[in-house]
VMD Tcl script that draws the C-alpha trace (Angstrom):
set ca {
  {-1.49 14.29 -15.66}
  {0.65 11.71 -13.92}
  {3.22 12.83 -11.38}
  {6.81 11.74 -11.16}
  {7.63 9.55 -8.21}
  {10.17 9.87 -5.50}
  {10.94 7.96 -2.35}
  {12.56 9.61 0.63}
  {13.83 7.04 3.08}
  {15.27 7.19 6.57}
  {15.82 4.47 9.14}
  {15.34 4.56 12.89}
  {13.05 6.72 14.98}
  {10.37 8.47 13.00}
  {11.33 6.74 9.75}
  {9.07 7.90 6.93}
  {8.66 7.26 3.24}
  {7.06 9.95 1.11}
  {5.94 8.83 -2.32}
  {4.28 10.60 -5.19}
  {1.66 8.38 -6.70}
  {2.92 7.56 -10.20}
  {5.14 4.59 -10.77}
  {6.94 4.37 -7.47}
  {8.86 1.15 -7.02}
  {10.24 1.45 -10.56}
  {13.51 3.21 -9.92}
  {16.25 1.65 -11.99}
  {18.77 2.28 -9.20}
  {17.12 -0.05 -6.70}
  {17.91 -3.69 -6.12}
  {15.38 -6.48 -6.62}
  {16.15 -8.62 -9.63}
  {16.64 -8.19 -13.37}
  {14.31 -5.89 -15.28}
  {13.12 -2.29 -15.28}
  {10.90 -2.67 -12.20}
  {12.88 -2.70 -8.98}
  {12.07 -3.63 -5.40}
  {12.38 -0.45 -3.30}
  {14.07 -0.74 0.10}
  {11.90 -0.71 3.20}
  {11.54 2.78 4.75}
  {12.62 1.42 8.16}
  {14.75 -1.43 9.52}
  {13.38 -4.95 9.17}
  {12.63 -4.96 12.92}
  {11.39 -1.36 12.94}
  {7.72 -2.26 13.39}
  {8.19 -4.61 16.32}
  {6.44 -5.70 18.47}
  {3.35 -5.17 16.32}
  {4.84 -6.73 13.17}
  {7.88 -8.91 13.68}
  {11.13 -9.07 11.77}
  {10.17 -12.59 10.69}
  {6.86 -11.37 9.28}
  {8.58 -8.64 7.27}
  {11.30 -10.98 6.04}
  {8.62 -13.27 4.61}
  {6.26 -10.56 3.38}
  {8.74 -8.12 1.90}
  {11.58 -10.50 1.09}
  {9.46 -13.18 -0.57}
  {5.98 -11.96 -1.47}
  {6.75 -8.39 -2.54}
  {9.96 -9.41 -4.26}
  {8.11 -12.18 -6.06}
  {5.52 -9.77 -7.50}
  {8.24 -7.46 -8.82}
  {10.20 -10.33 -10.36}
  {7.12 -11.88 -11.99}
  {6.01 -8.50 -13.38}
  {9.46 -8.09 -14.92}
  {9.17 -11.49 -16.57}
  {5.76 -10.60 -18.01}
  {6.84 -7.24 -19.46}
  {10.15 -8.45 -20.91}
  {10.30 -7.70 -24.62}
  {6.98 -5.83 -24.61}
  {6.07 -2.10 -24.76}
  {5.11 -2.34 -21.08}
  {8.81 -2.47 -20.17}
  {9.00 1.29 -20.76}
  {6.04 2.15 -18.53}
  {5.70 2.87 -14.82}
  {3.78 0.56 -12.53}
  {0.87 2.99 -12.43}
  {0.75 3.13 -16.22}
  {0.87 -0.67 -16.48}
  {-1.95 -1.00 -13.93}
  {-4.19 1.43 -15.80}
  {-3.55 -0.05 -19.23}
  {-3.90 -3.71 -18.31}
  {-7.01 -3.16 -16.20}
  {-8.93 -1.01 -18.64}
  {-8.19 -3.15 -21.71}
  {-9.39 -6.25 -19.90}
  {-7.79 -8.71 -22.32}
  {-7.42 -12.15 -20.76}
  {-3.74 -12.36 -21.61}
  {-3.14 -9.12 -19.72}
  {-4.87 -10.01 -16.46}
  {-1.79 -11.76 -14.98}
  {0.30 -8.64 -15.64}
  {-2.28 -6.45 -13.94}
  {-2.25 -8.70 -10.89}
  {1.54 -8.71 -10.54}
  {1.97 -4.99 -11.23}
  {-0.85 -3.97 -8.89}
  {0.49 -6.18 -6.12}
  {3.96 -4.65 -6.52}
  {2.44 -1.15 -6.35}
  {0.12 -1.99 -3.45}
  {2.92 -3.44 -1.35}
  {5.15 -0.39 -1.80}
  {2.21 1.77 -0.73}
  {1.56 -0.51 2.25}
  {5.12 -0.26 3.62}
  {4.93 3.52 3.35}
  {1.55 3.57 5.11}
  {3.32 2.47 8.31}
  {6.05 3.88 10.51}
  {7.76 2.99 13.79}
  {5.76 4.35 16.72}
  {2.92 5.34 14.43}
  {-0.79 5.09 14.99}
  {-3.21 7.05 17.05}
  {-5.39 9.95 15.99}
  {-4.27 12.40 13.29}
  {-4.81 16.13 13.53}
  {-5.54 19.09 11.33}
  {-7.33 18.80 8.02}
  {-7.10 15.03 7.97}
  {-8.96 14.69 11.27}
  {-11.61 17.11 10.00}
  {-12.08 15.03 6.85}
  {-12.27 11.80 8.83}
  {-14.86 13.32 11.15}
  {-16.88 14.63 8.22}
  {-16.91 11.22 6.54}
  {-17.27 8.92 9.56}
  {-18.73 11.14 12.28}
  {-15.57 11.10 14.39}
  {-12.16 9.47 14.55}
  {-13.74 6.75 16.67}
  {-16.29 6.22 13.92}
  {-13.51 5.86 11.38}
  {-11.64 3.44 13.66}
  {-14.72 1.25 13.95}
  {-15.48 1.42 10.21}
  {-11.90 0.51 9.33}
  {-11.78 -2.47 11.68}
  {-15.17 -3.62 10.42}
  {-14.01 -3.37 6.80}
  {-10.85 -5.33 7.56}
  {-12.69 -8.06 9.44}
  {-15.46 -8.22 6.85}
  {-13.24 -8.44 3.75}
  {-13.87 -12.04 2.72}
  {-10.71 -13.69 1.47}
  {-7.63 -11.70 0.50}
  {-7.43 -8.00 -0.26}
  {-6.71 -4.46 0.82}
  {-8.38 -1.77 2.90}
  {-7.74 1.60 1.28}
  {-8.38 5.08 2.66}
  {-9.01 7.20 -0.42}
  {-10.08 10.67 -1.43}
  {-13.03 10.93 -3.81}
  {-14.56 14.27 -4.79}
  {-13.14 15.94 -1.71}
  {-14.44 13.31 0.69}
  {-12.71 10.39 2.37}
  {-13.88 6.83 1.75}
  {-12.85 3.32 2.71}
  {-12.49 0.82 -0.13}
  {-12.26 -2.90 0.67}
  {-10.83 -4.33 -2.53}
  {-10.13 -8.00 -3.16}
  {-6.99 -9.66 -4.45}
  {-4.90 -7.03 -6.31}
  {-7.57 -4.33 -6.22}
  {-6.35 -0.78 -6.83}
  {-8.19 2.53 -6.34}
  {-6.20 3.89 -9.28}
  {-8.63 2.24 -11.69}
  {-11.68 3.53 -9.80}
  {-10.91 7.24 -10.01}
  {-9.86 7.47 -6.36}
  {-6.72 9.01 -4.84}
  {-5.10 6.56 -2.36}
  {-3.95 7.97 0.97}
  {-3.24 4.81 3.00}
  {-3.59 1.06 2.62}
  {-3.65 -1.91 4.97}
  {-2.83 -5.33 3.54}
  {-5.32 -7.95 4.73}
  {-3.91 -10.85 2.76}
  {-3.25 -13.64 5.24}
  {0.51 -13.55 4.67}
  {0.56 -9.97 6.00}
  {-0.50 -10.87 9.52}
  {-0.55 -14.64 10.02}
  {3.04 -14.99 11.36}
  {2.15 -12.65 14.26}
  {-1.64 -12.83 14.61}
  {-2.61 -16.19 13.09}
  {-6.32 -15.93 12.23}
  {-6.92 -12.83 14.39}
  {-7.29 -10.33 11.56}
  {-9.37 -7.96 13.71}
  {-6.52 -7.73 16.24}
  {-4.06 -7.01 13.44}
  {-6.30 -4.23 12.08}
  {-6.61 -2.65 15.53}
  {-2.85 -2.81 16.11}
  {-2.27 -1.37 12.65}
  {-4.39 1.68 13.46}
  {-3.24 2.14 17.03}
  {0.51 1.57 16.61}
  {1.61 1.45 12.96}
  {-0.36 3.70 10.61}
  {1.57 6.69 9.25}
  {-0.73 9.68 9.27}
  {2.14 11.84 8.02}
  {2.20 9.75 4.84}
  {-1.55 10.21 4.44}
  {-1.21 13.96 5.04}
  {1.51 14.13 2.41}
  {-0.66 12.33 -0.14}
  {-3.62 14.54 0.76}
  {-1.45 17.59 0.17}
  {-0.64 16.28 -3.31}
  {-4.33 16.15 -4.24}
}
mol new
graphics top color blue
foreach p $ca { graphics top sphere $p radius 0.5 }
foreach p [lrange $ca 0 end-1] q [lrange $ca 1 end] { graphics top cylinder $p $q radius 0.2 }
display resetview
């Protein structure tokens, strides 16, 4: 059964977004263009992730790329039954049917969903090692937190082309999924906990071609373990 979404936002120190995993980014009260799908606000100020991700990088990434996916998805669903569905529902339906004329809608909807999840996977002064049950699960899956850190950086560096590095829960065990383009764990029976965007536009303004440095900074200074813990608690 799909769960209703909510987004709790605060700006400044310790800013955190908590999202349930069905259809977030679809609130009709949010700004972001005409249509039922709306661009959610960032869960922190535009400069809230500096110095690890700059204001300029977020202005381009959120203000152009993310907004563009939402706007294009709205154009594709206009006048169709999809206009009444959540992003998660659209992703599942367009992926599983596999009709050629639906692939563009899957791409745009999944990218809109993935980006909302990505912003919430970070927080000002984040990073470092988690604790509690999440640390135990990471240690069980990767040997130790250090083992997870190495596996994550390796997955990010080794993802050829564009894509996403997801931390997911599958059958009670944590896994990393390196998915290309608009890949989503929702269509693979996995529960997403965190995601890091490794499309070039996510890091190039600050790191150029140094994706490995971006992945390390993401883990050490940006990742929101509280968001992952929240999602784990929803499992």
